[in-house]
N, CA, C and O atoms as CSV, one atom per row, in Angstrom:
chain,resi,resn,atom,element,x,y,z
A,1,MET,N,N,11.595,-38.800,11.949
A,1,MET,CA,C,11.782,-38.915,10.367
A,1,MET,C,C,11.393,-40.307,10.070
A,1,MET,O,O,11.592,-41.205,10.888
A,2,LYS,N,N,10.876,-40.498,8.991
A,2,LYS,CA,C,10.540,-41.782,8.491
A,2,LYS,C,C,11.272,-41.928,6.978
A,2,LYS,O,O,11.299,-41.007,6.162
A,3,ALA,N,N,11.793,-43.107,6.786
A,3,ALA,CA,C,12.416,-43.236,5.362
A,3,ALA,C,C,11.794,-44.486,4.741
A,3,ALA,O,O,11.555,-45.521,5.362
A,4,VAL,N,N,11.564,-44.275,3.465
A,4,VAL,CA,C,10.890,-45.281,2.707
A,4,VAL,C,C,11.466,-45.449,1.288
A,4,VAL,O,O,11.831,-44.446,0.675
A,5,SER,N,N,11.565,-46.703,0.728
A,5,SER,CA,C,12.118,-46.952,-0.547
A,5,SER,C,C,11.021,-47.214,-1.583
A,5,SER,O,O,10.171,-48.098,-1.474
A,6,LEU,N,N,11.132,-46.340,-2.613
A,6,LEU,CA,C,10.280,-46.497,-3.640
A,6,LEU,C,C,11.260,-46.665,-5.055
A,6,LEU,O,O,11.373,-45.753,-5.874
A,7,PRO,N,N,11.857,-47.830,-5.169
A,7,PRO,CA,C,12.830,-47.814,-6.112
A,7,PRO,C,C,12.387,-47.273,-7.479
A,7,PRO,O,O,11.256,-47.501,-7.909
A,8,PRO,N,N,13.271,-46.570,-8.139
A,8,PRO,CA,C,14.677,-46.385,-7.792
A,8,PRO,C,C,14.996,-45.121,-6.826
A,8,PRO,O,O,16.059,-44.502,-6.866
A,9,PHE,N,N,13.896,-44.824,-5.934
A,9,PHE,CA,C,13.845,-43.620,-4.957
A,9,PHE,C,C,13.890,-43.823,-3.671
A,9,PHE,O,O,13.265,-44.795,-3.246
A,10,GLU,N,N,14.574,-43.037,-2.797
A,10,GLU,CA,C,14.551,-43.244,-1.281
A,10,GLU,C,C,13.846,-41.881,-1.001
A,10,GLU,O,O,14.189,-40.870,-1.615
A,11,VAL,N,N,12.791,-41.869,-0.004
A,11,VAL,CA,C,12.229,-40.828,0.294
A,11,VAL,C,C,12.054,-40.809,1.778
A,11,VAL,O,O,11.621,-41.785,2.389
A,12,THR,N,N,12.442,-39.534,2.426
A,12,THR,CA,C,12.499,-39.205,3.750
A,12,THR,C,C,11.309,-38.242,4.039
A,12,THR,O,O,11.020,-37.308,3.291
A,13,VAL,N,N,10.610,-38.560,5.247
A,13,VAL,CA,C,9.467,-37.590,5.557
A,13,VAL,C,C,9.746,-37.096,7.072
A,13,VAL,O,O,10.155,-37.815,7.983
A,14,GLN,N,N,9.446,-35.755,7.147
A,14,GLN,CA,C,9.551,-35.165,8.525
A,14,GLN,C,C,8.323,-34.342,8.660
A,14,GLN,O,O,7.872,-33.663,7.737
A,15,ALA,N,N,7.818,-34.424,9.804
A,15,ALA,CA,C,6.581,-33.686,10.185
A,15,ALA,C,C,6.966,-32.386,10.786
A,15,ALA,O,O,7.855,-32.365,11.638
A,16,VAL,N,N,6.347,-31.266,10.397
A,16,VAL,CA,C,6.822,-29.874,11.042
A,16,VAL,C,C,5.455,-29.107,11.346
A,16,VAL,O,O,4.472,-29.072,10.605
A,17,GLU,N,N,5.572,-28.613,12.360
A,17,GLU,CA,C,4.433,-27.730,12.795
A,17,GLU,C,C,4.996,-26.337,12.934
A,17,GLU,O,O,6.063,-26.201,13.533
A,18,GLY,N,N,4.361,-25.277,12.424
A,18,GLY,CA,C,4.761,-23.903,12.473
A,18,GLY,C,C,3.561,-22.904,12.048
A,18,GLY,O,O,2.356,-23.157,12.029
A,19,VAL,N,N,4.151,-21.826,11.747
A,19,VAL,CA,C,3.325,-20.688,11.139
A,19,VAL,C,C,3.597,-20.534,9.694
A,19,VAL,O,O,4.777,-20.459,9.352
A,20,GLY,N,N,2.679,-20.477,8.813
A,20,GLY,CA,C,2.784,-20.393,7.538
A,20,GLY,C,C,3.084,-18.856,7.088
A,20,GLY,O,O,3.000,-17.937,7.903
A,21,VAL,N,N,3.399,-18.673,5.874
A,21,VAL,CA,C,3.636,-17.045,5.492
A,21,VAL,C,C,2.439,-16.375,5.658
A,21,VAL,O,O,2.504,-15.147,5.692
A,22,ASP,N,N,1.277,-16.946,5.777
A,22,ASP,CA,C,-0.016,-16.058,5.937
A,22,ASP,C,C,-0.180,-15.788,7.363
A,22,ASP,O,O,-1.136,-15.081,7.682
A,23,GLY,N,N,0.609,-16.242,8.287
A,23,GLY,CA,C,0.382,-16.042,9.683
A,23,GLY,C,C,-0.498,-17.049,10.332
A,23,GLY,O,O,-0.835,-16.884,11.504
A,24,VAL,N,N,-0.905,-18.113,9.627
A,24,VAL,CA,C,-1.903,-19.128,10.146
A,24,VAL,C,C,-1.072,-20.311,10.579
A,24,VAL,O,O,-0.192,-20.719,9.821
A,25,ASP,N,N,-1.293,-20.911,11.781
A,25,ASP,CA,C,-0.675,-22.075,12.232
A,25,ASP,C,C,-0.924,-23.109,11.089
A,25,ASP,O,O,-2.011,-23.114,10.512
A,26,GLU,N,N,0.081,-23.998,10.750
A,26,GLU,CA,C,-0.074,-25.112,9.858
A,26,GLU,C,C,0.713,-26.268,10.219
A,26,GLU,O,O,1.729,-26.134,10.902
A,27,VAL,N,N,0.296,-27.449,9.788
A,27,VAL,CA,C,0.851,-28.736,9.781
A,27,VAL,C,C,1.419,-29.103,8.550
A,27,VAL,O,O,0.730,-28.976,7.538
A,28,SER,N,N,2.806,-29.629,8.455
A,28,SER,CA,C,3.203,-29.957,7.085
A,28,SER,C,C,4.039,-31.267,7.348
A,28,SER,O,O,4.487,-31.590,8.448
A,29,LEU,N,N,4.182,-31.969,6.177
A,29,LEU,CA,C,5.211,-33.025,5.951
A,29,LEU,C,C,5.858,-32.605,4.991
A,29,LEU,O,O,5.309,-32.170,3.978
A,30,GLU,N,N,7.442,-32.681,5.189
A,30,GLU,CA,C,8.373,-32.278,4.255
A,30,GLU,C,C,9.147,-33.576,3.781
A,30,GLU,O,O,9.652,-34.416,4.525
A,31,PHE,N,N,9.141,-33.575,2.451
A,31,PHE,CA,C,9.643,-34.821,1.679
A,31,PHE,C,C,11.041,-34.469,1.110
A,31,PHE,O,O,11.244,-33.373,0.587
A,32,LYS,N,N,11.976,-35.396,1.219
A,32,LYS,CA,C,13.200,-35.253,0.498
A,32,LYS,C,C,13.105,-36.622,-0.381
A,32,LYS,O,O,12.767,-37.718,0.067
A,33,VAL,N,N,13.446,-36.355,-1.623
A,33,VAL,CA,C,13.621,-37.591,-2.525
A,33,VAL,C,C,15.053,-37.669,-3.196
A,33,VAL,O,O,15.504,-36.711,-3.823
A,34,VAL,N,N,15.731,-38.829,-3.038
A,34,VAL,CA,C,16.877,-38.922,-3.724
A,34,VAL,C,C,16.977,-40.289,-4.513
A,34,VAL,O,O,16.392,-41.279,-4.074
A,35,GLY,N,N,17.689,-40.341,-5.628
A,35,GLY,CA,C,17.663,-41.497,-6.388
A,35,GLY,C,C,17.288,-41.135,-7.853
A,35,GLY,O,O,17.045,-39.959,-8.124
A,36,GLY,N,N,17.238,-41.992,-8.698
A,36,GLY,CA,C,16.983,-41.791,-10.076
A,36,GLY,C,C,18.058,-40.896,-10.788
A,36,GLY,O,O,19.162,-40.763,-10.261
A,37,ALA,N,N,17.808,-40.381,-11.779
A,37,ALA,CA,C,18.878,-39.651,-12.586
A,37,ALA,C,C,19.106,-38.333,-12.155
A,37,ALA,O,O,20.195,-37.838,-12.446
A,38,GLY,N,N,18.262,-37.642,-11.492
A,38,GLY,CA,C,18.399,-36.405,-11.134
A,38,GLY,C,C,19.021,-36.041,-9.751
A,38,GLY,O,O,19.493,-36.931,-9.044
A,39,PRO,N,N,19.021,-34.645,-9.339
A,39,PRO,CA,C,19.504,-34.219,-8.054
A,39,PRO,C,C,18.413,-34.581,-6.978
A,39,PRO,O,O,17.367,-35.124,-7.332
A,40,SER,N,N,18.633,-34.316,-5.836
A,40,SER,CA,C,17.627,-34.499,-4.815
A,40,SER,C,C,16.512,-33.579,-4.955
A,40,SER,O,O,16.710,-32.464,-5.436
A,41,LEU,N,N,15.296,-33.967,-4.558
A,41,LEU,CA,C,14.045,-33.124,-4.732
A,41,LEU,C,C,13.546,-32.838,-3.413
A,41,LEU,O,O,13.707,-33.616,-2.473
A,42,TRP,N,N,12.946,-31.744,-3.324
A,42,TRP,CA,C,12.297,-31.338,-1.802
A,42,TRP,C,C,10.879,-30.862,-2.224
A,42,TRP,O,O,10.666,-30.191,-3.234
A,43,PHE,N,N,9.968,-31.264,-1.377
A,43,PHE,CA,C,8.634,-30.776,-1.456
A,43,PHE,C,C,7.987,-31.004,-0.120
A,43,PHE,O,O,8.403,-31.820,0.703
A,44,ALA,N,N,6.893,-30.193,0.045
A,44,ALA,CA,C,5.974,-30.331,1.135
A,44,ALA,C,C,4.625,-30.426,0.888
A,44,ALA,O,O,4.122,-29.930,-0.120
A,45,ILE,N,N,3.896,-31.119,1.857
A,45,ILE,CA,C,2.283,-31.130,1.706
A,45,ILE,C,C,2.035,-30.527,3.128
A,45,ILE,O,O,2.541,-30.917,4.180
A,46,PHE,N,N,1.179,-29.525,2.954
A,46,PHE,CA,C,0.688,-28.744,4.178
A,46,PHE,C,C,-0.777,-28.497,4.295
A,46,PHE,O,O,-1.491,-28.621,3.300
A,47,LYS,N,N,-1.269,-28.154,5.456
A,47,LYS,CA,C,-2.664,-27.844,5.686
A,47,LYS,C,C,-2.669,-26.902,6.848
A,47,LYS,O,O,-1.851,-27.027,7.760
A,48,PRO,N,N,-3.634,-25.902,6.831
A,48,PRO,CA,C,-3.884,-25.173,8.121
A,48,PRO,C,C,-4.351,-25.891,9.105
A,48,PRO,O,O,-5.128,-26.804,8.824
A,49,GLU,N,N,-4.014,-25.664,10.378
A,49,GLU,CA,C,-4.277,-26.375,11.539
A,49,GLU,C,C,-5.827,-26.310,11.587
A,49,GLU,O,O,-6.403,-25.247,11.359
A,50,GLY,N,N,-6.520,-27.483,11.893
A,50,GLY,CA,C,-8.039,-27.671,11.994
A,50,GLY,C,C,-8.586,-27.720,10.780
A,50,GLY,O,O,-9.817,-27.746,10.757
A,51,ALA,N,N,-7.907,-27.742,9.570
A,51,ALA,CA,C,-8.543,-27.923,8.213
A,51,ALA,C,C,-8.503,-29.341,7.862
A,51,ALA,O,O,-7.706,-30.134,8.362
A,52,SER,N,N,-9.468,-29.664,6.908
A,52,SER,CA,C,-9.525,-31.163,6.568
A,52,SER,C,C,-8.408,-31.418,5.459
A,52,SER,O,O,-7.982,-30.488,4.775
A,53,THR,N,N,-7.951,-32.748,5.317
A,53,THR,CA,C,-6.963,-33.114,4.432
A,53,THR,C,C,-7.319,-32.824,2.928
A,53,THR,O,O,-6.439,-32.761,2.070
A,54,SER,N,N,-8.571,-32.660,2.668
A,54,SER,CA,C,-8.950,-32.182,1.245
A,54,SER,C,C,-8.377,-30.767,1.078
A,54,SER,O,O,-8.123,-30.392,-0.067
A,55,GLU,N,N,-8.158,-29.976,2.085
A,55,GLU,CA,C,-7.629,-28.623,1.921
A,55,GLU,C,C,-6.159,-28.534,1.953
A,55,GLU,O,O,-5.562,-27.458,1.988
A,56,ALA,N,N,-5.599,-29.672,1.939
A,56,ALA,CA,C,-4.171,-29.677,2.005
A,56,ALA,C,C,-3.556,-29.264,0.611
A,56,ALA,O,O,-4.154,-29.450,-0.449
A,57,CYS,N,N,-2.325,-28.695,0.706
A,57,CYS,CA,C,-1.623,-28.255,-0.800
A,57,CYS,C,C,-0.265,-28.873,-0.617
A,57,CYS,O,O,0.224,-29.238,0.452
A,58,LEU,N,N,0.329,-28.947,-1.942
A,58,LEU,CA,C,1.617,-29.404,-2.251
A,58,LEU,C,C,2.387,-28.300,-2.732
A,58,LEU,O,O,1.976,-27.571,-3.635
A,59,THR,N,N,3.564,-28.138,-2.125
A,59,THR,CA,C,4.500,-27.022,-2.671
A,59,THR,C,C,5.778,-27.756,-3.002
A,59,THR,O,O,6.137,-28.780,-2.419
A,60,VAL,N,N,6.473,-27.129,-4.030
A,60,VAL,CA,C,7.787,-27.661,-4.470
A,60,VAL,C,C,8.982,-26.637,-4.258
A,60,VAL,O,O,8.867,-25.465,-4.617
A,61,ASP,N,N,9.990,-27.066,-3.737
A,61,ASP,CA,C,11.099,-26.121,-3.666
A,61,ASP,C,C,11.415,-25.826,-5.110
A,61,ASP,O,O,11.477,-26.732,-5.942
A,62,PRO,N,N,11.646,-24.358,-5.454
A,62,PRO,CA,C,11.837,-23.958,-6.864
A,62,PRO,C,C,12.960,-24.391,-7.485
A,62,PRO,O,O,13.049,-24.362,-8.713
A,63,GLN,N,N,14.057,-24.894,-6.600
A,63,GLN,CA,C,15.306,-25.390,-7.125
A,63,GLN,C,C,15.269,-26.915,-7.386
A,63,GLN,O,O,16.201,-27.438,-7.998
A,64,SER,N,N,14.204,-27.655,-6.932
A,64,SER,CA,C,13.984,-28.961,-7.205
A,64,SER,C,C,13.538,-29.112,-8.761
A,64,SER,O,O,13.105,-28.179,-9.437
A,65,GLY,N,N,13.729,-30.527,-9.240
A,65,GLY,CA,C,13.181,-30.672,-10.615
A,65,GLY,C,C,11.870,-31.306,-10.422
A,65,GLY,O,O,11.292,-31.344,-9.336
A,66,PRO,N,N,11.462,-31.760,-11.426
A,66,PRO,CA,C,10.157,-32.547,-11.400
A,66,PRO,C,C,10.039,-33.637,-10.447
A,66,PRO,O,O,11.046,-34.263,-10.116
A,67,ILE,N,N,8.816,-33.937,-9.947
A,67,ILE,CA,C,8.755,-34.818,-8.767
A,67,ILE,C,C,8.092,-36.123,-9.689
A,67,ILE,O,O,7.067,-36.002,-10.360
A,68,PRO,N,N,8.757,-37.174,-9.597
A,68,PRO,CA,C,8.030,-38.394,-10.287
A,68,PRO,C,C,6.716,-38.863,-9.711
A,68,PRO,O,O,6.575,-39.005,-8.496
A,69,LEU,N,N,5.764,-39.102,-10.574
A,69,LEU,CA,C,4.373,-39.270,-10.184
A,69,LEU,C,C,4.140,-40.425,-9.036
A,69,LEU,O,O,3.274,-40.304,-8.169
A,70,PRO,N,N,4.972,-41.499,-9.129
A,70,PRO,CA,C,4.830,-42.531,-7.943
A,70,PRO,C,C,5.088,-42.021,-6.619
A,70,PRO,O,O,4.461,-42.423,-5.640
A,71,VAL,N,N,6.072,-41.070,-6.557
A,71,VAL,CA,C,6.492,-40.375,-5.266
A,71,VAL,C,C,5.462,-39.573,-4.875
A,71,VAL,O,O,5.138,-39.643,-3.689
A,72,VAL,N,N,4.699,-38.610,-5.804
A,72,VAL,CA,C,3.686,-37.791,-5.535
A,72,VAL,C,C,2.466,-38.664,-4.888
A,72,VAL,O,O,1.891,-38.359,-3.843
A,73,ALA,N,N,2.176,-39.804,-5.696
A,73,ALA,CA,C,0.883,-40.675,-5.350
A,73,ALA,C,C,1.298,-41.161,-3.960
A,73,ALA,O,O,0.433,-41.054,-3.091
A,74,TRP,N,N,2.483,-41.678,-3.608
A,74,TRP,CA,C,2.772,-42.224,-2.315
A,74,TRP,C,C,2.683,-40.955,-1.210
A,74,TRP,O,O,2.106,-41.085,-0.130
A,75,ALA,N,N,3.270,-39.844,-1.592
A,75,ALA,CA,C,3.306,-38.832,-0.637
A,75,ALA,C,C,1.846,-38.365,-0.361
A,75,ALA,O,O,1.552,-38.025,0.785
A,76,VAL,N,N,0.980,-38.333,-1.286
A,76,VAL,CA,C,-0.462,-37.877,-0.911
A,76,VAL,C,C,-1.082,-38.890,-0.143
A,76,VAL,O,O,-1.755,-38.488,0.806
A,77,SER,N,N,-1.006,-40.197,-0.344
A,77,SER,CA,C,-1.614,-41.123,0.419
A,77,SER,C,C,-0.974,-41.186,1.996
A,77,SER,O,O,-1.657,-41.441,2.988
A,78,TYR,N,N,0.335,-40.929,2.010
A,78,TYR,CA,C,0.856,-40.669,3.383
A,78,TYR,C,C,0.295,-39.731,4.210
A,78,TYR,O,O,0.071,-39.914,5.406
A,79,ALA,N,N,0.003,-38.466,3.434
A,79,ALA,CA,C,-0.234,-37.280,4.017
A,79,ALA,C,C,-1.887,-37.246,4.474
A,79,ALA,O,O,-2.368,-36.617,5.416
A,80,GLU,N,N,-2.535,-38.054,3.579
A,80,GLU,CA,C,-3.947,-38.252,3.904
A,80,GLU,C,C,-4.179,-38.959,5.369
A,80,GLU,O,O,-5.104,-38.653,6.121
A,81,SER,N,N,-3.260,-39.879,5.627
A,81,SER,CA,C,-3.292,-40.720,6.897
A,81,SER,C,C,-2.415,-39.999,8.206
A,81,SER,O,O,-2.474,-40.439,9.354
A,82,HIS,N,N,-1.714,-38.982,7.855
A,82,HIS,CA,C,-0.718,-38.525,8.833
A,82,HIS,C,C,-0.904,-37.003,8.990
A,82,HIS,O,O,-0.148,-36.533,9.840
A,83,LEU,N,N,-1.661,-36.174,8.429
A,83,LEU,CA,C,-1.870,-34.844,8.608
A,83,LEU,C,C,-3.187,-34.616,9.471
A,83,LEU,O,O,-3.554,-33.473,9.747
């Protein structure tokens, strides 16, 4: 697990390998964001195993609020080099 500070947010990242809902093996990075005025936020960037990073998708936990753009930009950059 990796932790990063993007003031006023703290972001933790965890790599996960598994099978997606469609039955295809996938690799994902799960992000937890704390800080700012709202509650903790959860989202993931995932891609099917063997696919390029341009085929990766972002999914947000339905109970999370909106994700701040600087956090998304950092997460996309991180995913491009770690997926």
